[in-house]
C-alpha positions in Angstrom: 6.6 23.2 -2.3 3.9 24.7 -4.4 0.4 25.8 -3.1 -1.2 23.6 -5.5 0.3 20.2 -4.3 -1.2 20.6 -0.9 -4.7 21.5 -2.2 -4.5 18.4 -4.4 -3.6 16.1 -1.3 -6.4 17.7 0.8 -8.7 17.0 -2.2 -7.8 13.5 -2.9 -8.2 12.7 1.2 -11.5 14.6 1.2 -12.8 12.5 -1.9 -11.4 9.2 -0.3 -13.3 10.3 2.9 -16.4 10.7 1.5 -16.0 7.4 -0.4 -15.0 5.3 2.7 -17.7 6.9 4.9 -20.2 6.0 2.6 -19.1 2.5 1.6 -18.0 1.6 4.9 -21.6 1.8 6.0 -23.0 0.0 2.7 -20.5 -2.8 3.0 -21.1 -3.5 6.3 -24.8 -2.8 7.0 -27.2 -5.6 7.7 -28.7 -6.9 4.8 -32.4 -6.1 4.4 -35.0 -8.8 4.8 -35.2 -10.8 1.8 -31.9 -9.7 0.4 -30.2 -12.4 -1.7 -26.7 -12.1 -0.4 -24.3 -9.0 -0.3 -23.0 -7.4 -3.6 -19.6 -6.0 -3.9 -19.6 -2.4 -3.2 -15.9 -1.9 -4.2 -16.1 -2.8 -8.0 -13.0 -2.6 -9.7 -13.0 -0.9 -13.3 -11.0 -2.5 -16.2 -9.2 0.7 -15.8 -6.3 0.3 -13.4 -6.3 4.0 -12.6 -10.1 4.4 -11.9 -11.0 5.1 -8.4 -7.2 5.3 -7.3 -6.0 8.7 -5.6 -2.2 8.9 -6.0 -2.0 11.1 -3.0 -3.2 8.5 -0.7 -0.4 6.3 -1.9 1.7 8.3 0.7 -0.2 6.5 3.6 1.7 3.6 3.1 4.8 3.4 5.5 7.3 1.0 3.7 9.2 0.8 6.7 11.3 -2.5 6.5 11.5 -2.3 10.3 7.5 -2.1 10.9 6.7 -5.2 13.2 3.0 -4.8 12.2 3.6 -5.4 8.3 4.3 -8.4 6.3 5.9 -8.6 3.0 8.8 -6.8 1.1 8.9 -2.8 1.8 9.5 -2.4 -1.9 6.5 -4.7 -3.1 4.8 -2.9 -6.0 1.3 -3.2 -4.2 0.4 -2.2 -0.6 -2.5 -3.1 1.2 -3.3 -0.9 4.4 -5.8 -2.4 6.6 -7.8 -0.2 9.5 -9.2 -3.0 11.7 -10.5 -3.8 15.0 -10.0 -7.2 16.7 -13.7 -7.2 18.3 -14.9 -6.8 14.8 -16.8 -9.7 13.2 -16.0 -8.8 9.6 -12.2 -8.3 10.3 -12.1 -11.5 11.7 -13.9 -12.9 8.6 -11.2 -11.3 6.3 -8.5 -12.4 8.6 -9.6 -16.1 8.5 -11.4 -16.3 4.9 -9.2 -13.8 2.6 -6.0 -12.6 4.1 -4.3 -16.0 4.0 -5.0 -16.5 0.1 -3.6 -13.1 -0.4 -0.6 -13.8 1.6 0.1 -17.2 -0.2 -0.8 -15.5 -3.7 0.8 -12.2 -3.4 2.9 -11.4 -0.2 4.9 -14.9 -0.8 5.9 -13.7 -4.5 6.8 -10.2 -3.5 3.9 -8.7 -5.2 2.1 -7.7 -1.9 2.7 -6.1 1.3 0.2 -5.9 3.9 0.5 -3.0 6.6 -1.6 -3.1 9.5 -3.4 -0.3 11.2 -4.9 -0.5 14.6 -8.3 1.1 14.2 -10.3 0.5 18.0 -13.7 1.6 17.7 -15.7 -1.0 20.0 -14.5 0.5 23.6 -12.0 -0.1 26.1 -11.4 -3.7 25.1 -10.8 -2.8 21.8 -8.1 -0.3 22.8 -6.6 -2.8 25.2 -6.2 -5.7 22.7 -4.9 -3.3 20.0 -2.3 -2.1 22.6 -1.6 -5.8 23.2 -1.2 -6.6 19.5 1.4 -3.7 19.1 3.3 -5.0 22.2 3.4 -8.4 20.8 4.9 -7.0 17.7 7.7 -5.7 19.7 8.7 -8.8 20.5 8.2 -10.3 16.8 5.0 -12.1 17.6 2.4 -9.8 16.1 1.0 -12.2 13.2 0.8 -15.0 15.6 -1.2 -12.8 18.0 -3.2 -11.3 15.1 -4.0 -15.2 14.1 -5.0 -15.9 17.7 -7.2 -13.1 18.4 -9.0 -13.5 15.2 -9.6 -17.4 15.7 -13.0 -18.8 15.3 -14.9 -18.0 18.6 -11.9 -15.8 19.9 -13.9 -12.6 19.9 -16.9 -14.2 22.0 -14.4 -14.8 24.9 -13.6 -11.2 25.0 -10.4 -9.4 25.7 -9.9 -8.8 29.3 -6.7 -8.8 30.9 -6.4 -12.7 31.6 -7.6 -13.3 28.1 -4.8 -10.9 26.6 -2.3 -12.7 28.5 -3.6 -16.2 27.4 -3.5 -15.1 23.6 0.0 -13.7 24.3 1.3 -17.2 25.5 -0.6 -18.7 22.6 0.9 -16.5 20.1 4.5 -17.4 21.4 5.3 -13.8 22.9 8.8 -15.0 24.7 8.7 -12.2 27.7 5.4 -12.0 29.4 6.4 -9.5 31.8 7.8 -7.2 29.1 4.6 -7.7 27.2 2.3 -6.7 29.8 4.4 -3.4 30.6 4.6 -2.5 26.8 0.9 -3.2 26.5 0.0 -0.3 29.0 3.0 1.9 28.3 2.9 5.3 26.4 4.6 3.9 23.2 2.0 1.6 22.6 -0.7 4.2 23.5 0.8 6.7 20.7 1.2 4.1 18.1 -2.5 3.2 18.4 -3.3 6.8 18.4 -1.7 7.5 15.5 -3.1 4.5 13.5 -6.6 5.9 14.6 -6.1 9.2 13.6 -4.7 8.2 9.9 -8.0 6.2 9.7 -10.2 8.9 10.8 -8.6 11.5 8.5 -9.4 9.3 5.6 -13.3 8.9 6.6 -13.3 5.4 7.8 -16.2 4.9 10.0 -16.4 1.1 10.3 -13.9 -1.8 10.2 -12.2 -3.3 8.2 -11.3 -0.5 5.7 -8.7 -0.9 3.4 -6.2 1.1 0.8 -4.6 -0.6 -2.1 -2.1 1.5 -3.6 -4.5 4.7 -3.1 -7.9 2.7 -3.9 -10.2 2.8 -1.0 -12.2 -0.5 -0.2 -14.5 -1.0 2.6 -15.8 -4.1 4.4 -15.0 -7.7 4.2 -15.7 -7.7 0.4 -15.2 -11.1 -1.5 -11.8 -12.3 -2.5 -12.2 -11.3 -6.0 -12.5 -7.9 -5.4 -9.2 -7.9 -3.5 -7.5 -9.9 -6.4 -8.6 -7.9 -9.0 -7.8 -4.6 -7.4 -4.2 -6.1 -6.5 -3.7 -7.2 -10.0 -4.8 -3.9 -11.3 -2.4 -2.2 -9.1 0.5 -4.4 -9.9 -0.1 -3.9 -13.5 -0.1 -0.3 -13.1 3.1 -0.1 -11.1 4.7 -2.3 -13.7 3.8 0.0 -16.4 5.0 3.1 -14.4 8.3 1.4 -14.0 8.8 0.2 -17.5 11.3 2.1 -19.7 9.5 4.2 -22.3 10.2 3.8 -26.0 11.6 6.9 -27.4 9.3 9.0 -29.9 10.1 8.6 -33.3 11.8 12.0 -34.8 10.2 14.2 -37.3 11.5 13.8 -40.8 13.4 17.0 -41.6 12.7 19.3 -44.3 15.0 19.0 -47.4 17.9 21.3 -47.4 18.3 23.9 -50.4 21.0 22.9 -52.8 24.2 24.5 -52.2 26.3 26.7 -54.5 29.1 25.1 -56.2 32.2 26.0 -54.0 35.4 27.4 -55.3 38.4 24.8 -55.6 40.3 24.4 -52.5 43.7 24.6 -51.5 45.5 21.4 -51.2 44.6 20.0 -47.7 47.1 20.6 -45.1 46.1 17.6 -42.7 45.0 14.0 -43.6 42.6 12.0 -41.8 43.6 8.5 -40.6 41.4 5.4 -40.8 40.0 6.1 -37.5 38.8 9.5 -38.0 41.7 11.4 -35.8 43.2 14.2 -37.5 46.8 14.2 -38.3 49.4 16.7 -39.8 49.8 17.0 -43.4 53.1 17.2 -45.6 53.4 20.9 -44.8 53.3 20.6 -41.0 56.8 20.0 -40.6 57.8 23.0 -42.7 
């Protein structure tokens, strides 16, 4: 690998880290007194490549066996969400925006959603993050996700009994395995890996997103996500489309050749299909 490629990757991550760090705060800070609503911080340019860091597309795992992902592994667009189950803005996204994106883009194969546990609110955040991973090992992550983000769920907390109740609500079949997995080393390692990836991108609050290399922070309006997804899908289609060959340059006219001397009678003749065949002298 050349030295320039790692430098480019680090540069892309560094710029995204600054962007996510600033935008995370701006997108989720309390509104100032008298502010008329919140504005969309993550504006989408008409240029599909604007604000996109190609190096960050590699953060998408695209693992068909990933139990914390939804949608085709080969979908043209991947949305990565870094979130905490105790985060109110994450719950708003999960209830109001995500179902629309699933129906509009995941179901038709355009979008894949990959979840990253990013607990930032203490021990309960850590515990419910591990529990969501454990539910995923029994194929019930998204059901657990829905139960944990239901209206009013956050206010009940995520103590041990509450987590067990959520697992039951989510239809996790083996409660004993779920409890064991939630406290196991594999769950801790998986959550830690997700956290480290988020911190490496400069995420400082939740939710934070990457959509095909474009960072977005906060529970932005639905239109921000739809416009970003459609721009990313358009760019992906353009990249895959076969490129038309360039028209060839007209050749320079050749110099007229000198008249040739009369040639000897042909020794071979050509058949109608262009294949060379022996002439009349060949049998001599």
